[in-house]
C-alpha positions as CSV (number, residue, x, y, z in Angstrom):
1,M,76.2,-22.2,25.5
2,L,73.7,-20.6,27.2
3,S,70.9,-20.5,24.7
4,A,72.1,-24.5,24.4
5,D,70.9,-24.9,28.4
6,V,67.9,-23.0,27.9
7,A,66.3,-25.0,25.0
8,P,66.5,-28.3,26.8
9,Q,64.7,-26.6,30.1
10,A,61.9,-25.0,27.6
11,V,60.8,-28.4,26.1
12,P,59.9,-29.8,29.6
13,R,58.3,-26.6,30.3
14,A,56.2,-26.6,27.3
15,R,55.1,-30.3,27.6
16,S,54.3,-29.7,31.3
17,L,51.7,-27.0,30.0
18,L,50.4,-29.2,27.5
19,S,49.6,-32.2,30.2
20,P,46.2,-32.9,30.6
21,R,45.8,-31.3,34.0
22,P,47.0,-27.7,33.1
23,L,45.0,-27.9,29.7
24,F,41.9,-28.8,31.7
25,V,42.3,-25.8,34.0
26,V,43.1,-23.4,31.1
27,L,40.6,-24.6,28.7
28,V,37.8,-25.6,31.0
29,L,37.7,-24.2,34.6
30,I,38.8,-21.2,33.7
31,P,36.4,-20.2,31.0
32,T,33.6,-22.2,33.3
33,L,34.6,-19.8,35.9
34,L,34.6,-16.9,34.2
35,A,31.2,-17.7,32.9
36,A,29.9,-18.5,36.4
37,I,31.1,-15.0,37.3
38,Y,29.5,-13.2,34.8
39,Y,25.9,-14.9,34.8
40,L,25.8,-15.3,38.8
41,L,27.2,-12.0,39.6
42,I,27.1,-9.6,36.5
43,A,24.8,-10.3,34.1
44,A,21.5,-8.0,34.4
45,P,18.2,-9.5,33.9
46,I,16.5,-9.4,30.8
47,Y,12.8,-9.0,30.4
48,V,10.8,-10.1,27.2
49,S,7.7,-8.6,26.2
50,E,5.8,-10.5,23.6
51,A,3.1,-9.7,21.4
52,R,1.2,-11.1,18.3
53,F,-0.8,-9.4,15.6
54,I,-2.2,-10.1,12.0
55,V,-2.5,-7.8,9.2
56,R,-5.5,-8.3,6.7
57,A,-8.3,-6.9,5.1
58,P,-11.8,-7.3,7.0
59,N,-13.0,-9.8,4.5
60,Q,-9.9,-11.9,4.3
61,P,-9.9,-15.4,5.9
62,A,-6.8,-16.8,7.9
63,P,-4.9,-18.7,5.8
64,I,-5.7,-22.3,5.9
65,G,-5.5,-25.4,3.6
66,I,-2.7,-27.0,1.5
67,N,-1.5,-23.7,0.2
68,S,-0.6,-22.5,3.4
69,V,1.4,-25.9,4.0
70,L,3.1,-25.7,0.9
71,Q,4.1,-21.9,2.0
72,S,5.2,-22.9,5.4
73,V,7.9,-25.5,3.7
74,G,8.8,-22.7,0.9
75,I,7.2,-24.2,-1.8
76,G,4.2,-22.0,-2.3
77,G,3.7,-18.4,-3.2
78,V,3.8,-15.2,-1.4
79,G,0.4,-13.8,-1.4
80,E,-0.8,-10.4,-1.1
81,G,-1.6,-10.7,2.8
82,D,2.0,-12.1,3.0
83,T,3.3,-9.1,1.3
84,N,1.7,-7.0,3.6
85,V,2.8,-8.8,6.6
86,Y,6.5,-8.6,5.5
87,A,6.2,-4.9,4.9
88,V,5.4,-4.5,8.6
89,H,8.3,-6.9,9.6
90,A,10.8,-4.9,7.3
91,Y,9.6,-1.7,9.2
92,I,10.0,-3.2,12.6
93,M,13.5,-4.1,11.7
94,S,14.5,-1.1,9.6
95,R,16.6,1.9,10.3
96,D,13.3,4.0,10.3
97,A,11.9,2.0,13.6
98,V,15.4,2.7,15.3
99,A,15.2,6.3,14.4
100,D,11.5,6.6,15.7
101,L,12.4,4.7,18.8
102,E,15.3,7.1,19.3
103,Q,13.5,10.0,18.7
104,K,10.3,9.2,20.6
105,H,11.4,7.1,22.9
106,D,15.2,7.3,24.0
107,L,16.2,3.9,22.9
108,R,19.7,4.3,23.6
109,A,19.0,5.4,27.3
110,I,16.9,2.2,27.6
111,L,19.4,-0.3,26.2
112,A,22.1,1.5,28.5
113,R,20.4,1.0,31.9
114,P,22.4,-1.5,33.4
115,Q,25.7,-0.2,34.4
116,L,27.5,-3.4,35.4
117,D,26.2,-5.7,32.6
118,F,29.0,-4.4,30.0
119,L,28.5,-7.2,27.8
120,A,24.6,-7.0,27.5
121,R,24.1,-3.3,27.3
122,F,24.7,-0.7,24.7
123,P,27.2,0.3,23.7
124,R,29.6,-2.4,24.9
125,P,33.4,-1.7,25.4
126,F,34.2,-2.5,22.0
127,E,31.8,-0.6,20.4
128,R,31.2,3.2,19.2
129,D,27.8,5.0,20.7
130,Q,26.7,5.7,17.1
131,F,23.4,5.2,15.2
132,E,24.9,2.5,12.6
133,D,26.2,0.6,15.7
134,L,22.8,1.0,17.4
135,Y,21.1,-0.4,14.0
136,R,23.6,-3.2,14.2
137,E,23.1,-4.4,17.5
138,Y,19.2,-3.7,17.5
139,P,18.4,-7.2,16.4
140,R,20.0,-8.4,19.8
141,F,16.9,-6.5,21.5
142,V,13.9,-7.2,19.0
143,T,13.0,-10.0,16.8
144,V,9.7,-10.5,14.8
145,G,8.4,-13.5,12.8
146,Y,5.7,-15.0,10.7
147,D,3.7,-18.3,10.9
148,S,2.3,-18.6,7.7
149,L,-0.1,-21.2,9.0
150,T,-2.2,-19.0,11.3
151,G,-1.2,-15.7,9.4
152,I,0.0,-14.6,13.0
153,S,3.0,-12.5,13.6
154,E,5.0,-12.4,16.6
155,L,7.2,-9.5,18.2
156,R,9.5,-10.1,21.1
157,V,11.4,-7.1,22.8
158,R,14.1,-7.5,25.0
159,A,14.9,-4.7,27.6
160,F,16.3,-4.4,31.1
161,R,13.1,-3.5,32.8
162,P,9.7,-4.7,32.2
163,T,8.0,-1.5,31.3
164,D,10.8,-0.5,28.9
165,A,10.1,-4.0,26.8
166,A,6.4,-3.3,26.9
167,E,6.8,0.5,25.9
168,L,9.1,-0.6,22.7
169,A,7.0,-3.3,22.1
170,N,3.9,-1.0,21.8
171,A,5.7,1.7,19.8
172,L,6.6,-0.8,17.4
173,L,3.0,-2.0,17.0
174,T,2.1,1.6,16.6
175,G,4.5,2.2,13.9
176,G,3.6,-0.8,11.8
177,E,-0.3,0.7,12.2
178,A,1.0,3.8,10.6
179,I,2.9,1.7,7.9
180,V,-0.5,-0.2,7.0
181,N,-2.2,3.1,7.2
182,R,0.3,4.7,4.7
183,L,-0.3,1.6,2.5
184,N,-4.0,1.9,2.6
185,D,-3.5,5.7,1.8
186,Q,-1.3,5.1,-1.2
187,A,-3.5,2.2,-2.4
188,A,-6.8,4.5,-2.3
189,K,-5.1,7.2,-4.0
190,D,-4.0,5.0,-7.1
191,A,-7.4,3.3,-7.3
192,V,-9.6,6.4,-6.6
193,G,-7.3,9.2,-8.1
194,E,-7.5,8.0,-11.5
195,A,-11.2,8.0,-11.3
196,Y,-11.5,11.3,-9.8
197,R,-9.7,12.7,-12.5
198,Q,-12.0,11.1,-15.2
199,V,-15.0,12.5,-13.3
200,G,-13.5,15.9,-13.5
201,E,-12.9,15.7,-17.0
202,A,-16.4,14.3,-17.8
203,Q,-17.7,17.4,-15.7
204,T,-15.8,19.8,-17.7
205,R,-17.1,18.3,-20.9
206,V,-20.7,18.5,-19.8
207,V,-20.2,22.0,-18.6
208,T,-18.5,22.9,-22.0
209,A,-21.4,21.1,-24.1
210,E,-24.4,23.1,-22.0
211,A,-22.3,26.2,-22.5
212,A,-22.1,26.0,-26.1
213,L,-25.8,24.9,-26.6
214,T,-26.7,28.1,-24.3
215,D,-24.8,30.1,-26.8
216,F,-26.4,28.9,-29.7
217,R,-29.9,29.0,-28.4
218,N,-28.9,33.1,-27.5
219,R,-27.3,33.7,-31.0
220,E,-29.7,32.1,-33.0
221,Q,-32.9,33.1,-30.4
222,V,-34.3,30.1,-30.8
223,V,-35.1,27.5,-28.0
224,D,-35.3,24.3,-29.9
225,P,-35.2,24.8,-33.9
226,T,-36.9,21.3,-34.0
227,R,-40.0,22.6,-32.6
228,S,-39.6,25.6,-34.6
229,S,-39.6,23.9,-37.7
230,L,-42.7,21.6,-36.7
231,A,-44.6,24.7,-36.3
232,S,-43.4,26.0,-39.6
233,L,-44.5,22.7,-41.2
234,D,-47.8,22.8,-39.7
235,L,-48.0,26.3,-41.2
236,I,-46.9,25.4,-44.3
237,G,-49.6,22.6,-44.6
238,K,-52.2,24.9,-43.8
239,L,-51.0,27.7,-46.8
240,E,-51.0,24.8,-49.3
241,A,-54.3,23.7,-48.1
242,Q,-55.7,27.2,-48.4
243,I,-53.9,27.5,-51.7
244,D,-55.6,24.3,-52.9
245,T,-59.0,25.6,-51.8
246,L,-58.6,28.9,-53.5
247,R,-57.7,27.4,-56.6
248,A,-60.5,24.9,-56.6
249,D,-62.8,27.9,-55.9
250,R,-61.4,30.0,-59.0
251,N,-61.5,27.2,-61.0
252,A,-65.1,26.5,-60.3
253,L,-65.9,30.3,-60.6
254,A,-63.9,30.6,-63.9
255,A,-66.2,27.6,-65.2
256,S,-69.6,29.2,-64.2
257,A,-68.7,32.8,-65.0
258,P,-65.2,33.6,-67.1
259,D,-65.8,37.3,-66.8
260,S,-66.6,37.6,-63.2
261,P,-64.7,40.3,-61.3
262,Q,-64.0,38.0,-58.5
263,L,-61.5,35.7,-60.4
264,A,-58.9,38.5,-60.2
265,V,-59.4,38.7,-56.4
266,L,-58.7,35.1,-56.1
267,D,-55.6,35.3,-58.1
268,R,-54.6,37.9,-55.7
269,Q,-55.2,35.8,-52.8
270,I,-53.5,32.7,-54.5
271,S,-50.7,34.9,-55.2
272,A,-50.2,36.2,-51.8
273,F,-50.7,32.7,-50.4
274,E,-48.1,31.6,-52.5
275,A,-45.8,34.2,-51.6
276,Q,-46.6,33.5,-48.1
277,L,-45.4,29.9,-48.5
278,G,-42.4,30.6,-50.1
279,L,-41.5,32.6,-47.4
280,E,-42.1,29.9,-44.9
281,R,-40.5,27.1,-46.8
282,G,-37.1,29.5,-47.2
283,K,-37.2,29.6,-43.4
284,I,-37.0,25.8,-43.0
285,A,-34.2,25.3,-45.9
286,G,-32.3,27.1,-48.5
287,D,-29.5,29.0,-46.7
288,N,-27.2,28.7,-43.5
289,A,-30.0,30.9,-42.1
290,S,-32.6,28.5,-42.6
291,L,-34.0,25.9,-39.8
292,A,-32.5,23.2,-41.4
293,A,-29.1,24.1,-40.8
294,K,-29.7,25.4,-37.3
295,I,-31.3,22.0,-36.4
296,G,-28.0,20.2,-37.9
297,E,-26.1,22.4,-35.6
298,Y,-28.2,22.0,-32.5
299,E,-28.6,18.5,-32.9
300,R,-24.6,18.1,-32.8
301,L,-24.6,20.1,-30.1
302,T,-27.5,18.2,-28.2
303,I,-25.4,14.9,-29.1
304,E,-22.6,16.1,-27.5
305,R,-24.2,17.3,-24.4
306,D,-25.9,13.9,-24.0
307,F,-22.9,12.0,-24.4
308,A,-20.8,14.2,-22.0
309,A,-24.0,13.4,-19.5
310,K,-24.0,9.9,-20.0
311,E,-20.0,9.8,-19.6
312,L,-20.4,11.4,-16.5
313,T,-22.8,9.1,-15.2
314,A,-20.6,6.2,-16.3
315,V,-17.4,7.3,-14.7
316,S,-19.3,8.6,-11.5
317,A,-20.6,5.0,-11.3
318,S,-16.6,3.9,-11.7
319,L,-15.6,6.1,-8.9
320,E,-18.3,4.6,-6.4
321,E,-16.9,1.1,-7.4
322,A,-13.3,2.2,-6.9
323,R,-14.4,3.7,-3.3
324,E,-16.1,0.6,-2.4
325,E,-13.0,-1.4,-3.6
326,A,-10.4,0.5,-1.7
327,R,-12.7,0.2,1.5
328,R,-13.0,-3.6,0.9
329,K,-9.4,-3.8,0.2
330,R,-8.3,-1.9,3.0
331,L,-5.8,-3.4,5.6
332,Y,-5.9,-3.4,9.3
333,L,-3.2,-4.6,11.8
334,E,-4.9,-6.2,14.7
335,R,-3.3,-7.1,17.8
336,V,-4.2,-10.5,18.8
337,V,-2.1,-10.2,21.8
338,N,-1.0,-6.9,23.1
339,P,2.3,-6.3,24.7
340,N,2.6,-7.7,28.0
341,V,4.6,-6.2,31.0
342,P,6.6,-9.2,32.1
343,D,7.0,-9.9,36.1
344,T,10.1,-12.0,35.7
345,P,13.1,-12.0,33.7
346,L,13.4,-14.7,31.0
347,L,17.3,-13.9,30.1
348,P,20.0,-14.6,30.7
349,M,19.3,-18.6,31.5
350,R,22.0,-18.7,34.1
351,L,22.5,-22.2,34.9
352,F,21.9,-23.1,31.4
353,S,24.7,-21.0,29.9
354,I,26.7,-22.1,32.4
355,A,26.3,-25.3,31.6
356,M,26.7,-24.9,27.9
357,V,29.9,-23.1,28.5
358,F,31.1,-26.3,30.3
359,V,29.9,-28.6,27.8
360,T,31.3,-26.5,24.8
361,T,34.9,-26.0,26.6
362,L,34.9,-29.8,27.7
363,L,34.7,-30.9,24.2
364,I,37.5,-28.3,22.9
365,Y,39.5,-29.7,25.5
366,G,39.1,-33.3,24.5
367,T,39.7,-32.4,20.9
368,A,42.7,-30.7,22.0
369,V,43.5,-33.6,24.1
370,L,43.2,-35.9,21.2
371,I,45.2,-33.6,18.9
372,I,48.4,-33.5,21.1
373,A,48.0,-37.2,22.0
374,G,48.2,-37.8,18.2
375,L,51.0,-35.5,17.6
376,K,53.2,-37.2,20.4
377,E,52.4,-40.4,18.9
378,H,53.5,-39.3,15.4
379,G,56.7,-37.8,17.1
380,Q,57.4,-41.4,18.7
381,S,57.2,-43.2,15.6
382,E,59.5,-41.2,13.7
383,L,62.0,-41.7,16.5
């Protein structure tokens, strides 16, 4: 009997809570009042420091034309300059950036300065004071965007003190410059390193060829066998001419005086010259010790030396070209607008936020009233 008495009393009470006036108070007035208390009395002022920068090579023009327009609507491809910009953006929003700011600028202390604003500071009541939670909340304080039409990136840093916001923005730009320099160093290492290796190998080949040529000269005791062969050929020519002269003289003497004792003298002279001629010809060709064999080895060593020298000249030119290419493609992070020290807080927009809470709760209230009215109408139609 007691439960039967309570049930009829609960129905009017529930209906009274769902009547428009109490529902308006619960769904609209109370949330708006709480929002007004927070934004007018509790919410800490937030200062925003803005900076703008570009990442490009010295001779790279700003992106203009139809390609930039297509990129801005997602049709065009991503260029090399855009890739480098996005690399800087990736660092700014990365764990590495958070770790750098925490280590060098005490990021946690900066984000925990307002003691009363428990909803804006870090950590909030429902958050842990750990690195992963800090990284997850980091985008609340730091944002970066890119305009493909102008090629300019915009960095926005929020903090509870104006100097803190400017300090963090400067630190992030400095870290971005370090990333660009690291990319430059890696690109130069990749481009120039191979050229340096080729130059080193070519220098080694030149030294080896020169050493082999020097060993040959010391071993054979001849500086240039080609020149030595020319001297031997000249001597052979003179010996042959002298032999021809002696033979002509002997023939003439034999014709005029066959019994002359000078014929024997001429015969001995001709024999001596012919022996000397044979020796000189043996020096030029005949065995491995001849000048012909030495000339062959000397020319081979000379060709190897000349080829190594030409290769060294070519790879040295390639090294200079690689250096020039690396200098031409070197990237720079240029600050178009340095981080400012804001003199007035931009956030929170107190009246606008209160108005947004009121409008949102009013829409929720209107939706709830329509649903309740529909349910009542549906219940009456069933009765």
